[in-house]
N, C-alpha and C positions, 0 to 999 in steps of 0.2 A: 620346617614342614609340620603341619598340624596333624597329630596322631591321636586318635580317640578309639575307645572300645565301646561296642554297643551290644547288648544282649538281644537275642532273637530266637526263632524256632525254625527247625528244619521243616519244610513244607511238603515233603514227599510222602508217597503212599506206603507207609510203614507203621506198624503199631507202636513204635518207640517214641516218635515225636520228640526228638532230641532238642534240648535247649543248647544254644551255642553262644560263643563270644566272637563277635566280628570286629576286626581291627581295620580302621579306615584311616587312610593317609591322603590328605589333600583331596578328599571327596571320592577316593577310589578304595574299594575293598582289597586289602593286601594280605590278610591272614584270617584264619578261621580255626577255632578249637572248641571242643565241648566244654560245657559249664560243669566244673567239677563238683559244684554244690547241689546239683539236681539230684533228688533222692532216688530216681529210677535210672536215669541215663548216666550219671556219675562221671561225666567228663569225657567219655569215649564217643568218637564218631566212627561210623562204619567205613569200609573201604570205598563205598560209593561217594559218600558225602565229604570225606577228607579232602577230595579234589573238587568240591562244589564250585570254588571260585574259578576253576577252568571254564565252567559253563557261564558264570556271571561275566567274566572278563574276556570271554572268547571272541576272536575276530569274526566269528560267524553269527554273532547276535544280529537280530533284525532291528534296524534303527529307523526305518521309514516304511510307510505303506507301499504295497505293490498291487498292480492291477494286471489282469491277464490280457495278452495281446495275441497269443498263439493257441495251439491245440492243448487240451487238457492232457496231463500225464507226461508231457515232454520235458519237464524240469523248468529251471529258472530262465531258460532261453525264451520261454513263452510269457515272460513278465517284464514289466518296466516299473521303476519307482514312480510314485504319485504323491501329490499333496494329500493331507488329511481331508481337506474339503472335497477333492475329487473322489477319494476312496469312499468317504461317507455318503456322498451323493449316489455312488454306484450301489452301495449296500442298501440304502433306503429305496432306491428305484427297484431293485430286485425283490425286496420284501413286499413292497406295494403291489408289484405285478402279481406275485403269488396270491396275496390276500384278495386282490380284486378279481382274479380269474378263478381261483379254486377255493377261496375261503381261508380264514386264518389257520385252520388245522393243516394247511399245506406247508406251513412253516414249522420246522423242527429244530430246536436247539439240541446240540449234542455236546455233552460235557461230562467230566468225571474227576479223577484224582490226580491230574497233572500238578495241581496244588491241592493239598488237603485243607487249606485254609477256608474258613467259612465266608469271610468277607469277599475275597477274590473269586471264590469258586461257586458259592451257593446263594448269593443274594441278588445283586443288581441285574445280572443276566437273566436268571430265572424270573425275577420280578417283571422285567420288561416283557418277556414272552408270555407270562401269565396275563398281563394287561392286554396284550394283543389277542389273546385267545388262541395262541399257537398250541400245537400238539405238546402234551406234557411228556417228558422223558422219564421212563421207568428205568432207574439206574441199577441195572441188574448185573453188570459185567463182573463184579468181584464177589460180593457176599450175599447175593439174593437168596440162594438156597439156605444158607446159614441163618439169615435174618428170619425167613419164614419158619424154619425149624425151631429156632429159639423162641420166636413169638408163640409158637404152638405149645412148646413144652414148659418154658420158664416165664412166658409172658413178654419177654423182651430180650435184647442182646446183653445179658448179664451173666455173672458167674462168680467164682471165687476171687478174692482180692489178690492180684498178681504178686505183690511183694511177699505175701504170706506163704508162697511156695517153698520158702526156706524151711517151713515147719513140716513139710510133707515127708513121709517115710518111704513112699513109693511115688515116683513121677512117671507118668505115661505121656510122652510127646507123640500125638497121634496125627499123622498127615501133615507135619510141619518140619521145617528145617531151620530152627532159630539162628544157627550160625550164619545163615544167608539172609534171613528175612525178619528176624526178631532178636537181634544180637544182644540187646541189653537185658534180655531175660536170662541169658546164659550164666552170668555171675551169680544170680539168685539160685539157679539150678545147681551150680557148683558148690555154693554154700550149703545147700541141703545135702549134697553128697558128702561133704566134709563132716556133716552131722550123722552120716550113716544111711542116707536115702539111696534107694536102688533106682536106676534110670533105665526105662524101656522106651525105645523109639519104634513106632509102628509106621512103616513106610514101604511101598514096593521097591524103592531104590535104597541103596546103601549110600546115603548122603553123608556130608561131613558130620552132621549131628549123630546119625545112626552109627557111624564108625567110632564115635567117642562115647557111646552109651554102654551100659553094662550088658544090654541085650537088644538085639535088633530082630523084630518080627516083620517079615516081608510078605504080606498077603497079595493075592492077585489084585490088580487095579479094579476098583469099583465094588469090592466085596467087604468093605468096612462094616456095613450093617450086619452082615452075616457073622463077622468076628465078634461084634459087640453083643449080638444075641447069644452066641456061644459062650462068651465070657459071663454074661448074666446068668445063663443056665448053670455054668460051673459054680458061680457064687451061691446060687440057690441049692445046688446039690450038696455044697459044703455046709449048708445050714447057716450061711452068713448074711442072708437078707435081713436088713434092719426093719423088722415088721412093725415095731412101735413107731419109728420115725415115718415110715411109709404111710401108716394109718393116720398119723397126725397131720402130715404136710404134703400129701399127694392125693390125687384122684386117679383111679384106673389101674391100681396095682393088681386086683384080681384078673382083669383082662390081660395085662401084660404077663402075669404068671401063667395064664393059660397059653399065651403065645409061646412062652419059653418051653413049654412041654413039647413043642414041635421042633425044638432046636437043641438036641443033645450036642455035646462037644464034637462028636464024630461028624455030624452033619456040617457044622460050622467049619471044621477043619477042611473037609472035602470041598466046600464052596470056595474057600480061601486059598486052596492049593498049599496048605500047611500040614506038617506032621501033627497028628492028634496030640502027641505029647507036648508040643509047643503051646497049643491052645490050652490044654488042661493045666499045664504048669503055671501059665500066666494067670488063669482063672483062680487057681489055688493061692497064688501070691496076692492077688487083689482081695480075695476073701479074707486073708489073714492079716492084712496091713491097713492100719488106720493111722493117720489120714493118707489117702491116696488122692493125688492131684492129676487130673486129666486135662492137659493143655492141647486143644484141638487147633490144628493149622487150617489154612484156607484151601490148600491144594486138593484135599480129598473131596471138595464139593464140586469138582469139575467133571462129574459124570452123571449119567441120567438119574441114578437113584440117590443123589446126594442129600436131598432133604430127609429122607427116611434114615440115611446113614447117620446124619448128625443128631437126629432125634434119638436114635438107638444108642449112640455113644454117650449123649448127655443124660440118658436114662440110667446108665450104669452107676454113677455115684449117687443117684437117688435110691437105687436098690440097696446099696451098701451103707447108706446114711452118712456118706462122707461130708456132706454139707454141715454136719454137726460141728466140725472141727476147723480151726484156722489151718490153712494149707490143704484143705480137702474140698473136693467137688470137681466141677468141670468149668472150663473157661474157653470160649471161642473168641469173644470180643467184649470189651468194656464199654462200647459205645452207648448201650442202653442206660448206663449210669450217668451219662452227661445229658442233662436236660437243656436242650437248645430249642427254642420255639421257632423252628425253621419255617414251618408252614405260615405262621403269623408274620414272619419277616418277609417271606416271598409274596404273600397275599395280604398286605396290611389292611387294617380296617379303613374304609373310606376309599379304597382304590378298586376300580372295577377289575374283575378277574373272571371272565366268562368260563363256563364249563368247557372242557375239551377232552378229546380222546387221549389215551395213553399209548405210547409207542415204546416197545421193549428195545433198549439200546443194543442188546446182544444180537438182535435180529436185524441190524441195519442193512446187511447185504440183501436180505429178503424184502425189507421195507422199500429199498430203493429200486428193486427189480420186480415190482408188481404186487407185493403183499398189501400195500397201503391203498385205501380208497377213502377220501381222495388221495391222489399221489402226493408225495412230498416233493415240492418244487423249489423250496428254499431251505438250505441246511446251514446252520451257524455253529461252527465247531470251536470250542475253547477248552483249555485244560485237558486236551485229549489228542491222540494221534491214531484215529481208528484204522487207517490203512495198515499200521504196524501191529495193532492189538486185537482186531476183531476176527471172528471165524469166517471161513469161506471167502478168502481174500480175492480170488478171481471174480466171483460174483459181485463182491463189494466194488471192485474197480470198474466193472461194467456199469454199475449203478452210478458211480461218481463221474463217469464219462458222459452221462446223458446230456444232450444239448439243452434240454429244458430245465436242468437242475442248476440253480443259482447257489453257489457255495461260498461262504465266508469263513476264514480261518483266523483266529487270534493266536499268535505264536511268538515264542522267544527266539527260535532259530528255524531254518527251513527244513521241514520234516517231509516224510513221504506224503502226508495228507495235503501239505501246501501245494504239491504238484497238480492237484485237482481242483484248486480253488479258483474262483473268479476274482476275489479280493483277499489279500493277506494283510493283516493289521499287526503292528509290532507291539508286543506286550512286555511288561516289566517282570523282573524276578524278585525273589523274596527280600533281598536287602533294600529294594527300591520302593516298597509299598507297605501299607498297613495291612495286617491280617490277624486273625484270631484262630488259634489251633487247639482243638481238643485231641483226644487220642483214642484209638481202639485197642490199646495194649496196656494203658495205665490210667490213673485217675487225676491227672494234672492238666490244667488249661494254661495256655501261654499266649501272651500278646506280643506280636512282632511289629515294631515301629520302623518306618523307613530310616535308613542310615546313610544311603548314598543316592546320588542323582542317577536317573535312568539314562541309558545311552541314547543319543540322538533324539528321535521323536517318539520313543516307546512310551506307552501309557499303561496304567493299571487297567485290568479288565473292567473294574467298576466304572472308571472314567470313560472307557470306550463305549460301554453300554449307555451311559448318560448322554454321550454325543450321538449315538445312533438314535436314541429317543428324540433328541432335538432335531436331528436330520429328518425324522419322520413327522415332525411337527407336533409331537406330543409334549404337553406342558404340565403334566400332573406333578405336584410337589414331591410325591414319594419316589419319583424317578429322578429327583435331584438330590436325594439324601447323600451326605458326605460319607466317606469311609468310617470316620469316627462315629457318626450317627448310626450307621449300620452295625458297628461293633457293639454299641450300647444297646441296640434293640436285641441283638443276639444274647446279651448278658442279662436280659430282663429278669429271668428266673434264677440266675446264678447267685450263689452265696458271696461272690466276690464282684466288686465294682470295676468299671473301666479305670477309675483313678487308682484303685489298689493294684490292679495288674500293671498299670503304668509305673508304679513304684517298685513292684516286686518281680515283674516279668511273668512269673508263673505262680499258680496256687492250686492246691488240691480242692476240687470243686464238686465232688460227687457225694459227699456225706458218708462215704465208707472209710472207716479208719484203717490205717496201716495195721496189718496183722489180724484184722477182724475176720469173723465167720459170719458174713452178713445174712445168711439164710439158715443159720443154726436152728432157729425156731420158725422156719417157714418164711412167710412174708414175701413170697415171690410176686412180681408185678403182674399177677393175674387177678381177675375180679374177686376171687375168694382167698388169694394169698397162697394157694396150693399149686405145686407143679402138676402138670397134666400128662400122665402116662397114657391116657385115653382122651382124645380130643374130638368130640362129635363134629366140630366145625369142619374138620378135614373131610369127613364123609361127604359133605355137600360139595366138595371140590373133586370128588372121585378118588380121594386118597385114603388109604387105610388109616383109621383113627388110632390104631395101636402101632407103635414102632415095629417095623418089619423090614424085609429085604426086598428092594426093587433092583433087579439085576441091571448091570450096565447094558446100554443099547448095542453099540458096535463091539465093545470088548467082549461081550457075552454072546455074540452072534456066530454060531459054529459054521453056518453056511458061508458067511462073509470071510471067515478065517481061512477058508480054502483058497481064496483069491488073494487076501491080504493077511498073512499069518502073524504079523507083528502088531502088538498093541503099542501105541506111541504116546508117551507122556512128554509134556513141555513145561518143566518146573522153572522157577526163578533161579537165576545165578547170583553170584556174590558181588558182581561189579556193574550190573545194569539194573536200574530201577524202572521196571516196566520198560518203556522205550525212551526214557528221559535222557540217558547218557550215551545212547548207542552210536552217536556220531562223533563223540569226543575221543581224540587219539589215545589218551592215557587209559580211559575206561575200556576202549575197544581192544587195546593191547592186552590188558589184564584178562578180559573175558575170553580173548582168542577168537578165531574164526568160527563160523557155524560148524558144529560136529554132531554126528548122530552116534550115540553109544550103543554098542551091541555086545551081547554076551558072546564069549568065544565060540560056543556051539553054533550060534546063529551066524556069526561071521564065517566060520569054517564051511557051513552048509552052502554059503553063497560064494565061496572062494575069495573072501575078502580079508585083507590084512590091515593092520593099523595104518591110518593115513591115506588109504585108498579113497578115491572120489566116488560118490554114489548119488543116485537120484532116489529120493524118498517119495513114493507116489501112492495115490489111490484114485478113485473116480472123480474126485473134486479138483485135483491138481497135483503139483509136485514141487519140490524144492531140492537144491543141491547142497551137499555137505561133504565133509571128510569123515571117514569112519574112525571112531575111537573104540578099540576092542578092550573090554575090561569086564570084571565080574561085579560091577556096581549094579547090574541088572540081572534078572533071572532069564532063562531061555524063554523066548516068545515075547519079550518085553524090550522095547527100545526107548531111549529118551534123547531129547535135545533141549537146549536152553531156549527160552522164549526171549522176545524183546528186540531182536535184530531188526534193522530197517531193510526193506526190500531193495531200495535204491542203492544200498551199500553192500548187497549180498550177491553172490554168484547166481546168475540166472534171474536176478531181480525178483526173487520170491523168497518167502520165509515159511516157517512151519505152519502158519495160518492159511497157506494155500491148500492144506490137506484137512484142516479141522472143519467141523460141520456146524451149521446153524440148527441147533436142536436144544430144546429146553430141558432143564432139570425137572424132576417130579414135583418139587415145590419151589415157588418163587420165580420161575421163569429164567433161571440163570443159564449161562453157557456151559457146554460140555467139552471143553478143550481136551481133557484127558480120556475121553471116550471115543477113541479114534483108532482105526486099523489101517495099516500101510504095508507095502512091500518095499524092500530096499534092493537096488540093482546097481551094478558097477557102470561107470561112465568114464570117458577119457579124463585124465587129470587136468588137462588144460581148461576144461569147463569150469573149474573152481576159481579161475582167475577172473575176478569180477571186473567189469568195466564201469567204475564209478563215475558219476557225473562230474563235470569239470569243477563245480563249486563245492565238492565234498572234501572234507579234511582227509589228509593222507593217514591211513591206518595200517601200519606194518603188522603182518600176521605173525603172532607168537602164541605158543600154547598158554593156557590159563595158569595162573599162579594161585594155588588154593591155600594160602596162609590163613590161619584162623585165630591168631593171637588177638586177645581183647585187652587193649591198653589205652589209657588216656591219650588223646591226640594233642599235638601242639607242644 
């Protein structure tokens, strides 16, 4: 038997972008472990990816195209296998009909981070739709508020060098749970603690990370900006503002200082539902400790005031001057350090790309039910499962059921979204195609080369779009570029070549040295190199140019609270990666069935005990879950983990049946965590889901919350 080992990269939506070693035997992937030599991920794979080959080799992989023969939403009984020629003819016919009848903007591509790889995710598909003049997708679903906030204050999505966090004396993990979502940062945090650093987690929930911190501060959801303003005021009161650094490397400090006069610690504590002493003590600790590292998670941007919250948090280390020091400053994402000429690759010189409207992906439910003019009549989904991941699930399903909507889905296995497609096309997975991975959590770029054959007739996304272009009769040479040519185009401005990555697999590509303080002397990616504490451009958008507090919409609505008294959060769990693994038996057993966590006081007020069946509802919809009674939440706050599939859930609905289509104050992002609900008991038998016949069996077991970080394999 031929047995070989191939390096590659994890393609999933995580800041860590692990490098792995894949063992192949007779053309089949048989083992997977982390690359122990990688400077950041160091050989460990997370609990999700340790079983990635269950997905690659699963019996439920799609291996042939399918076309719809029955009603939408009925499952695979409404579909039959088809040849590639028949499937592509149907795809092309649907696209032509939309374009001829309603114009090219009636076509909408819908894609995101089902793979984070640039080649398979962000090149040939978007390039084809740019050529057609289709509606452009505004990819807001994850980091839109943060991107807008960081662009405003720092000029781009940049921050401190993540490996330098070992030099921090105080680490503040704000709105993130790295033990679930950024696992490889944790050893660096632990190394800093071994050197004497103090660790604070700011999160409304007592997460795994919060429970293992020196201090947990639990503000009310959506009040992060108020807390940041109070902490800055406390620093100012302590005489610890770095006036010299502020004068040299920022603009707008006088305006922010005036704003802080309105935010004594007492006001901030009251807004956040925290004891005054907790806020004052943390402010004093920040004032006295250099360097302080503020690592900002993505969960806190899922409420209406998220943009201002991230601006305020990222202003804090500007006030203290922490960017002077290795290990000091703030970091939300490293993506701004990776210079990828994506727009030039999607719209290359010499290829027509007509102007087109932009459609906010977070508003797809509204877009498909009347918000768009002209209406969207062709939807092409790849690297995404919107039925499982988008807000206002019931309205979204109504839109997807429209008779006049032609929907195409590229997928690796049959998802909730496939149930509403007219054509389903089988796509490859990471061991089977070429891709290029950067990271939003470190500074390394990785080349993934194909190591195994695709199952059946599955094809890479890029090849599928090349074939769709041909089926449409389009013969432009840029729509025939190979995957290697696309990767070379993406690396045009990189300090490393395609050949070098082919030899080394990964390389540090951002120009920021390990342990550096890249903004010690300013040099932020703004026109003048200064960070902006006052941004006049925001005023033109109707947003306060100085960091401030925008209250949450539903969570702060006292009138609505009388009907729906619980604020509901939906964080990421440890064993599901968005919706990627939700149908796989091992991952589903580890994650456990859907549960809604209630504080003992809230459970008692409703006569509920641990394990009881409940309906979680508001005016938008409802979903079923079992109750978990614990003190991981505070009274008035409930949470449930995201990413379950509706077709595998009791009542065929998930948490997104209750979340709203509503934009953040900056960036147009979604507001999943800005949601009010009520919880009421229902008969236990309602929790017994009736899964479709093609679903994998998933025994219900409670979640296992082990947190050991050790090399895999």
